[in-house]
Each structure stands twice: as structure tokens, then as C-alpha cells.
N, C-alpha and C positions, 0 to 999 in steps of 0.2 A: 417422582423426583423432578424438581424443576431446576434448570440450569440457565444461566445467561452466557451467551457466546458473543464476545466483542473482540475487536482487534484494531490495529492500525490507528492508534491514538495520535501518534506523531507529536507528542509534547515537545515544545521548543521550536516548533515550525514557524518560519517567517515567510511572509508573502509580500514581495516588494517592500521589505523593511518593516512590515507590520507583524508584530508578535501575535500568533494565533493561540497562545497558551490560555488566555482568559476565556476564549470560546470553548476550548476543550475542557477547561475546568467546569464551566457551566454545564456541559454535556455530562460530565462525570457526576456532578451533583444530581442531575436528573436521573442518571443511571442508578445511583445509589438509592434514591427515593423509590424507584420502581422495584429494585431488588428487595428492599425492606417491605414494601406494601405487598408484593407478590410472595413474600417469604420464600425466596429461592434458596436452594440448598448449596449452590456453589457458583462462582463466576469464573469463566474460562477466558483468558486473554491471549489471543493467538499471535502475539508478536508485534514488533514495531511500536512498542510503548513510547519510545522516544524517537525524535527525528534524527538523532546523531549519536555516535558512540560516547561523546562527552557532553551530555545535556546540561543546560544552565541550571543553576540552583532552584530557580522558580519552577522549572518544569519538574524537577525531582520532588519538590515540596508538594506539588499538586498530586502526583502519582501516589506518594506514600501516605498522604492525607486520605486519599480514597481508600487505600487498603486498610488503614487504621480504622476508618469508619465501618468498613465491612467487618472487621474483627469485633468491634463493639456490638455489631448486630449479629454476631455469631455466624457469619457467612464466610466460609473459606474461599480462597482464590488459588488458581493455578495459572502461572504465567510462563511463557517461553520467549526466547530472544528472536527477533526478526533480523533481517539484513541491515536495518538501520541501527539496531541496538548493538551494544558491546557485549558479546557473549561472555567475555572474561569478567566484565563489570558485574553482570547479573549473577554469574557463578560466585563471584567474590562476596556478594552480600546475601547469598541465598540463606545462610544460617541465621543472619539477622532477620530476614524477612519471615523465616519460619516462626519466629516468636510473635508475629502479628497475623498468623494464620495463612501465610502465603507460601505455596510450594513453587519454587522458581527453578527453571532449567535453562542454562545458557547454551550448552553444546549438546549435540546428539549423543545419546548413550544407549547401550544395550539394556534390555529389560532388567537383568540382574545387577546392573551398575547404576540404577537410579532412573532409567528411562521410562519406567512405568511408575506413576504416582498413585498411591492408594489413600483414599480419604474416607473417613467415617462421617457421613453427613446426618442431618436430622431425620432423613427419610431413607437411610440405607447406605450401602457401600458404593463408592464411586472409584472406578479404575480408569486413569487417564494415561494412554500411551502417547507420550509427548515427543514431538520431533521439532526442535528449534530449527531455524534456518541452517542448512548444511552447505557450507562453502565448498565449492569444487576442489579448491587447492588444499583444504584441510582433510578431505577424504582421499586424496591421491597421495601415494607414496612418492618419495623423491625419484625412485627408479622408473615410476610410471611416466613422469614428465620427460625423462630421457629416452625411454624405450618405446613408448606408445605414441602414435600420431594423434592428431586432434580428434578424429572420429573415434578412435579406440579409447581415448581419454573420456569422451562423452559417454560412450557405452559403459565404461567401467564405473563412472560416477552414478549413472542411472541404476546399474545393477547393484551397486553398494547401497543406495537409498532403498531399493526394493528389499534387499536383504535385511536392512535395519527395521523396516516396517514389519516384515514377517517375524523378526525376532521380538519386536515389541508386542505384537499380537499374541505371542505365546504367554504373555503375562496376564491375559484376560482371565476372569474368574466367572464361573457360572452363577454365583450368588451376588454378583456386582452389576452395576450399570457400567458398560464398557464403551468408552469413547476414545477417539483419536483426535489429537490436536496438533496441527502442523502449520508451518509457515513456508509456503511454496506455491508454485504455479502449476495448475493442471491444464493440459492441452484442451483448448476449446473455451477456456474461461474468457469472459468479456472484460477487457481491461478498461481502466479509466484513463490510462496513459499519463497519470501522475506518478505511477510507480517507476522505479529505476529500470530502464529498458533492458540493461544487460542481464539483470537477475530475473527476467520474466520470459526469456525466449531461449532457443537453441538448447544448450546443456540443461538449463534450469526449467525447461518445460517438460513436465512428466506426464505419462499416460495415466488415466484414471485407474487402470488395473494395478498400478503401483501401490495403491492404498488397500489396507486390509478389508476384504469383503465381509468379514464377520463382525465388524464394528457396528454398534447400534447407532452411532452418530459420528460424523467426521467434521470437526470444527477447523476451518481453514482461515488463515490470515495471509496477507501480502497483496492480494488484488483488492482494489478499493471499491469496486462495484458489488453491492450485495446481490447474491445470486445462488441458485441451486445448480450443482454440477451433476449431470446424469451419471449415475454410478450404482454399483451393486448395493452399497450402503448409503443411507441418507447423508449427502455431502453438501456442505454449504460454506460460502464466504459470507461473513457478516458485514464486510465493507468497512470503510473508514468512518470515524466518529463525527467528522466535520467534512465539508467540501474543501479538500486540501488545496486544490488550485482550480483555475477556471475551466479545465477539462472536465471537472465534476459539477459545474454550475447547473443548478436546477434538479440535481439528483436527491432522492430521499436518503437520509442517513439515520442510523439507529443501531439495533442489536437484534440477535435472534433469541427468542424465548423457546427453550427446548424442554418438552415434557416427555419423560422416558421412565421405563421400568425394566428390570432385568429380563432378558430374553425376547424383548420386543423392539421393533424399529422405533426411532424417535418421532414424535410429532413436533413440527417446527413452525413457528410463526414469527415473521419479521415485524418488529415493533419500531416504528419511526420515532425519532427524536428531532423535532424541528430545530434547525440550525439558528443560533442567535444572530449570526452575521452571514446570511446566505449570499452566495456568489451569483452574479448574473452577467451575461454577455448581451450587449445591445449593439445592433448594427444600424447605421444611418448613412446619409449622404449630405452633401452641402446644403441641399434645399430644405431638408427636414431636420437638420442638426439640433437647433434650439428646441423645436417642438418635441423631439424624441427625448432630449435631455430633461426637459421640464416634466415630462410624463414619468420619469424615473427619479425625480428629485428627492422623493421621500423613501426611496429604497433603503431598508434598514441595514443592508450588508454592504458589500463591495462590488464595484462595477468594472467590467472591461468594455471599453468603447471602441468599436471598429467603424471607421469613417471612410466612405468611398469619396475620393477626391480626384480632380483632374490634374492637380499639381500641388506642390508643397505650399503650406500656408504658415506664415509666421504667427506665433502666439496661439496656436490651436489648442495646445494643452491647457494654457491658462484660461482660454475661453470655456473649455469643457469643465474644468474644475471650479470655475466661478459659479456654475449652475449646479454641478454635481461634485462636491469636494470628496465624495467617497469613491471617485473613479481612480483605481490603482493603476490600470493599464489603459493606454490610449494608443491605438494603432491606426496608421493611415494606409489605405489601400488605393494605390494609384491606378486609374482605369486606362490611361493613355499608353502606358508601357506594357507591352505584351511579353510575358515571360515564356521563353522557349522551354518546352518540356523535353527532358532527356528521352531519347528514342530507345536506348538499349541499357539494360542493367549490366553492371560489371559481372565478371565471372565470380563464382562463389568464393574463391580464394584471393580475389583481387579487390583491394579497397581503393576507391577513387575518391580522394578527399574533396575535390572540387564538386563532383557530382553529388556526393552526400550532403555538401553544404547547400547546393541548390534544392535538393529534396527536403531538407530541413525547413527551408523558407516556404516551399510549396505546401508542406503539410500544415503550416501555420496559417495558410490562406493569406499570405502576405505577398507583396510584390518586391522582388529582389532587383535592385538597381544595378545596371551593368557596371557602374563604377565600383560598387561594393564588391561584386563578384570578381572584378579585375584585381582589386586590392587584396582580396583573399587569395587568389591564385598566385599573385606575386609573392605574398608572404609565405605561402606553402612552398613555392619554388625556392625561395631564399633559405628556408629551413631544410628542405630535403634535397635540393639540388636537381630536382626533376622538373622539367618544363612541360606544362600542360596549358595550351592556349584554347581550351574549349570555350572560354568566355567570348572569344572573338567571333 
């Protein structure tokens, strides 16, 4: 049996005002051709089909056209909701999607309530234990929020997710290919940092032991870097379908081709799909600015240009875009202003807004002007009434 594992399409995504849907549509067209040529038995989509809970009509059109084409080729699909998707929206149209060969699950369910999806494919039975993105607040009861502290709530959430996986694994069959598909973060996964930070750490970072060890393949979504996760069962992220933002510039994108039969671990091969509009980050300074831009003038995708300067320059963005109109982001990095690094991290339960603001800029490899930091501190003080003069 051959399966395609894909995830994190993010249809409807915009980058600096540019709609990325046409790029994703191109990738899905390529994915369909591969599925047809390789005569795959099913396509697994591990969440974040859309970039938001209310996707634009063009984004929905692209997704449903892809599924309709799979139906015409007699290739079933299984999809789950990610943290960007609307679980209720996917649940609401699940019956309609079933008529075009798509089994859809928006919310986590037990095995006997629809959490295990069984499909008869061209080459045998397929059993998918499906775990859509599980929101912490939806798994906690009201009394848990009142009676448990933050640590207890985290432990309860992780225990509940582990229980659900064990329950789903009980639906596996000996005469089927048994796989798990989930949208979550496993500890140790290498992030692209284009994922939503809140949903990839702390409570939402799960141990690999949470996943059923008796699965023949575990198809994961949520992390945008394609990678294998060390685990008892073959466990993989397929990654995003395009380079979602400049943190993913230069990375290969594609899907996992999974070859599998009942009772044996899966054989997995990552198949790249060249991005139609690849992202690229270029760095230069005042002396080699034009030379560097001219060298990238024919880049077919979008550019982020980081320029080291001794001071502000009027009309810099116009100068850059005159040579490279595909430059979406232009950042100036001032060399003369030395940024003080924070010496101590705040206590675990203490949030220092000004310090976090400084860290945000440092992580972007940008230079934070004292005047900007002062303005932020004054605004924070005005809102909270707490005085913090760390900028001085």
C-alpha cells in the first residue's frame, strides 16, 4: 500500500500583503499528478489545511478542487483540523466531504465515536487513528480551571492526550495497515519558527512516548520542517507545502511517500516539490548593496534584504525595489548602535514585557533604537501603571 502524507498547506496565507494561495495551488496540482502517477492508495492531510478559521473563498475552492480530483482518480483522503483550522467548520462539512471520498475529523474523538477512520483502498484495508489539534481549554473541565494550578492543568492535558492515543490504538486491526495521524508538537522537533509559538511549547510540547508504539506509521502535522522524530514507531513530519515565511527560506518542501503493508513498519521517502516562488534572505552592506541586488535580480521568488548601515538612509527601500521589485522585506541593521543584552531572565512566573520586547528584536537580528524602546516602555507603563526604566 502506498500513502501520501502531507500537511500545513496554509491556504489563504498572505506574506506582506502577497496572497500565497496561487503557489499552494501549484503545489497541490503537482501533488495530485504524483498521486495519480504513483497510483497511491490514499492521501493523509495532517492539519492546517487553511491559514485561518474563516478562509477566503479562493482558498476553499483550491482545497475542494484538489479533493474532487482525487475522487475522480479513485484516491480517498483523510483530513484532520490543525490549530489554524476551524474544527467546527470541518466537522460541519464532513458529511458533504464524504461524498467526494474525504473522511474529515475536526475534533478529537474516542475510537468508538469516530476517532478511528477505516477505509477500503485498492490494496487493502487502511485504519487511521486520527487526532486533530487538541486545544487545552477544550480538554479541561470548568472545575479544572478553578481547582488546579497551572502545572496541574498542563499535566492533566498531557495525560488526557495520552489516554486518547491509547484509546485510538485500541481500534487497530491485524488485517489492516494501522497508522496514526495527528497535529501536535513532539519534544525535540526542529521548528521553522513560522508556527504559532504558543501552540508549540510548554503545555503543547508532548513526549514521544505519548504516541502509540504499535502504529506502523505516525503522520504528523504542525511543525513546518520535514523531519523524522526518533520514536518506537516510524514518526515523521511532512512539513509545510511552501516556504511559509522567511524563516523557512532555502528549505526543501514536499511530501512523504509511505510504503507499508500490514504487520510491518513503514518505509518512508521524502519527495521534494520545488517551490514556484522560493523565499531567499540576502545580506549586504552599503559598499556592496547594488552588486548584491543585481546578483539576485532574476530570483524567481521573494526576497528579504538585510542591509548593514552606519546610519539611516532616505529612500533606501525605493533603491532596493528599483533593482529587485520582488523584495518584500527590507531591514536596516545599524552598526554604530550597540544593543545591551539582558543579563538575567525573569523568574518563570514573571513576565517582563519590556525585556521580552528587547528579546524579540534581538532574535530578529535587528537593532533596537533606544527611542523605540523608550516609547514602548512608556506605552506599557501607561497601560499597566507599572514603571520600568530598564531602557535608561
